[in-house]
C-alpha positions as a Markdown table, in Angstrom:
| # | Residue | x | y | z |
|---|---|---|---|---|
| 1 | Met | -36.0 | 1.4 | -41.6 |
| 2 | Lys | -39.4 | 3.8 | -41.8 |
| 3 | Thr | -39.7 | 3.6 | -37.6 |
| 4 | Phe | -35.8 | 4.9 | -37.6 |
| 5 | His | -36.9 | 7.8 | -39.7 |
| 6 | Thr | -39.9 | 8.6 | -37.9 |
| 7 | Leu | -38.2 | 8.3 | -34.9 |
| 8 | Gly | -35.4 | 10.5 | -36.1 |
| 9 | Arg | -38.2 | 12.9 | -37.3 |
| 10 | Thr | -39.5 | 13.2 | -34.0 |
| 11 | Leu | -36.6 | 13.5 | -32.3 |
| 12 | Ile | -35.2 | 16.5 | -34.3 |
| 13 | Val | -38.7 | 18.3 | -33.8 |
| 14 | Ala | -38.5 | 17.9 | -30.1 |
| 15 | Val | -34.8 | 19.1 | -30.0 |
| 16 | Leu | -35.8 | 21.9 | -32.2 |
| 17 | Ala | -38.7 | 22.8 | -29.7 |
| 18 | Leu | -36.8 | 22.6 | -26.8 |
| 19 | Val | -34.0 | 24.7 | -28.6 |
| 20 | Gly | -36.2 | 27.6 | -29.4 |
| 21 | Glu | -37.7 | 27.6 | -26.0 |
| 22 | Ala | -35.1 | 27.3 | -23.7 |
| 23 | Val | -31.8 | 28.4 | -25.7 |
| 24 | His | -31.1 | 31.6 | -23.8 |
| 25 | Ser | -32.1 | 30.5 | -20.2 |
| 26 | Gln | -30.5 | 26.9 | -19.6 |
| 27 | Asp | -26.9 | 25.6 | -19.1 |
| 28 | Gly | -27.8 | 22.5 | -21.4 |
| 29 | Ala | -27.8 | 25.0 | -24.6 |
| 30 | Gly | -24.4 | 27.0 | -25.0 |
| 31 | Lys | -22.9 | 28.4 | -27.9 |
| 32 | Thr | -21.3 | 25.6 | -29.0 |
| 33 | Ser | -23.8 | 22.1 | -27.9 |
| 34 | Ile | -26.8 | 21.1 | -27.0 |
| 35 | Val | -26.7 | 18.8 | -24.1 |
| 36 | Leu | -29.2 | 16.0 | -23.6 |
| 37 | Gly | -29.6 | 13.6 | -20.5 |
| 38 | Gln | -30.7 | 10.2 | -20.9 |
| 39 | Thr | -30.9 | 7.3 | -18.3 |
| 40 | Leu | -31.6 | 3.8 | -19.2 |
| 41 | Ala | -30.8 | 0.3 | -18.7 |
| 42 | Leu | -27.6 | -0.6 | -20.2 |
| 43 | Thr | -26.8 | -3.3 | -18.0 |
| 44 | Gly | -29.1 | -5.3 | -16.4 |
| 45 | Pro | -33.0 | -6.7 | -16.8 |
| 46 | Gly | -34.3 | -5.2 | -20.3 |
| 47 | Ser | -30.4 | -4.1 | -21.7 |
| 48 | Ser | -30.8 | -6.0 | -24.7 |
| 49 | Leu | -34.1 | -4.0 | -25.9 |
| 50 | Val | -32.3 | -0.9 | -24.4 |
| 51 | Arg | -29.0 | -1.3 | -26.6 |
| 52 | Tyr | -30.9 | -0.7 | -29.9 |
| 53 | Phe | -32.7 | 2.1 | -28.6 |
| 54 | His | -29.7 | 4.1 | -27.3 |
| 55 | Gln | -27.4 | 3.0 | -30.3 |
| 56 | Gly | -30.3 | 4.7 | -32.9 |
| 57 | Ala | -30.5 | 7.6 | -30.9 |
| 58 | Lys | -26.6 | 8.0 | -30.6 |
| 59 | Leu | -26.5 | 7.4 | -34.7 |
| 60 | Tyr | -28.9 | 9.5 | -35.5 |
| 61 | Phe | -27.6 | 12.4 | -33.2 |
| 62 | Asp | -23.9 | 11.8 | -34.7 |
| 63 | Asn | -25.6 | 12.3 | -38.4 |
| 64 | Ile | -27.3 | 15.6 | -37.0 |
| 65 | Asn | -23.7 | 16.6 | -35.8 |
| 66 | Ala | -22.2 | 15.2 | -39.1 |
| 67 | Ala | -24.2 | 17.6 | -40.8 |
| 68 | Gly | -23.3 | 20.9 | -38.4 |
| 69 | Gly | -25.8 | 20.2 | -35.8 |
| 70 | Ile | -28.3 | 22.1 | -34.9 |
| 71 | Ser | -27.8 | 26.1 | -35.9 |
| 72 | Gly | -24.5 | 25.3 | -35.2 |
| 73 | Arg | -24.6 | 23.4 | -32.3 |
| 74 | Lys | -23.8 | 19.8 | -31.7 |
| 75 | Ile | -25.3 | 17.8 | -30.0 |
| 76 | Glu | -24.3 | 16.3 | -26.9 |
| 77 | Leu | -26.0 | 13.0 | -25.2 |
| 78 | Val | -25.2 | 12.2 | -21.5 |
| 79 | Thr | -26.2 | 8.9 | -20.9 |
| 80 | Leu | -26.0 | 6.9 | -17.6 |
| 81 | Asp | -26.9 | 3.2 | -16.8 |
| 82 | Asp | -29.9 | 2.9 | -14.6 |
| 83 | Gln | -29.6 | -0.8 | -14.5 |
| 84 | Gly | -33.8 | -1.1 | -15.4 |
| 85 | Asn | -34.2 | -0.3 | -11.5 |
| 86 | Pro | -36.4 | 2.8 | -10.7 |
| 87 | Ala | -34.3 | 3.9 | -7.6 |
| 88 | Asn | -31.2 | 4.4 | -9.9 |
| 89 | Thr | -33.5 | 6.1 | -12.2 |
| 90 | Val | -34.4 | 8.5 | -10.1 |
| 91 | Ala | -30.8 | 9.3 | -9.1 |
| 92 | Asn | -29.4 | 9.5 | -12.6 |
| 93 | Thr | -32.4 | 11.8 | -13.3 |
| 94 | Arg | -31.6 | 14.1 | -10.4 |
| 95 | Lys | -27.7 | 14.0 | -11.5 |
| 96 | Leu | -28.6 | 14.8 | -15.0 |
| 97 | Leu | -30.2 | 17.9 | -13.7 |
| 98 | Asp | -27.5 | 19.1 | -11.4 |
| 99 | Gln | -25.3 | 19.0 | -14.2 |
| 100 | Gly | -27.6 | 21.1 | -16.2 |
| 101 | Val | -28.7 | 19.4 | -19.4 |
| 102 | Leu | -30.8 | 21.3 | -21.6 |
| 103 | Ser | -33.7 | 18.0 | -21.6 |
| 104 | Leu | -34.2 | 14.8 | -20.4 |
| 105 | Phe | -34.4 | 12.3 | -23.2 |
| 106 | Gly | -35.1 | 8.3 | -24.0 |
| 107 | Phe | -36.2 | 7.2 | -20.6 |
| 108 | Tyr | -37.0 | 3.3 | -21.2 |
| 109 | Gly | -39.6 | 1.4 | -19.3 |
| 110 | Ser | -42.7 | 2.3 | -17.5 |
| 111 | Pro | -41.4 | 1.7 | -14.1 |
| 112 | Gln | -38.5 | 4.1 | -14.8 |
| 113 | Val | -40.7 | 6.7 | -16.1 |
| 114 | Thr | -42.9 | 6.7 | -13.8 |
| 115 | Ala | -40.6 | 7.1 | -10.8 |
| 116 | Ala | -38.5 | 10.0 | -12.4 |
| 117 | Tyr | -41.8 | 11.6 | -13.1 |
| 118 | Pro | -42.2 | 14.6 | -11.1 |
């Protein structure tokens, strides 16, 4: 439980910092929502580990939204399945950026993160 609270605090600080810097210049932060993008292995190798990470993040953002969001904006988490494949991670990352998400969030796995890093 302590880990969940620590993760939650870290997430909210990161989101607030991003919103403060980019709310006027990014498509992913509108008047009513803040759109975050995530790609991870919902299926395939490692999916049993990732499932809990994804569910925890979603629950946390749902709680923020239930409390009124961030400055009245709801957090929308767009999640794509990369099946634990770094090539899929890169393709999903490009897709999310093309969709105009404010920030990328919650990538999981060193090979996937390394592949997606610019």
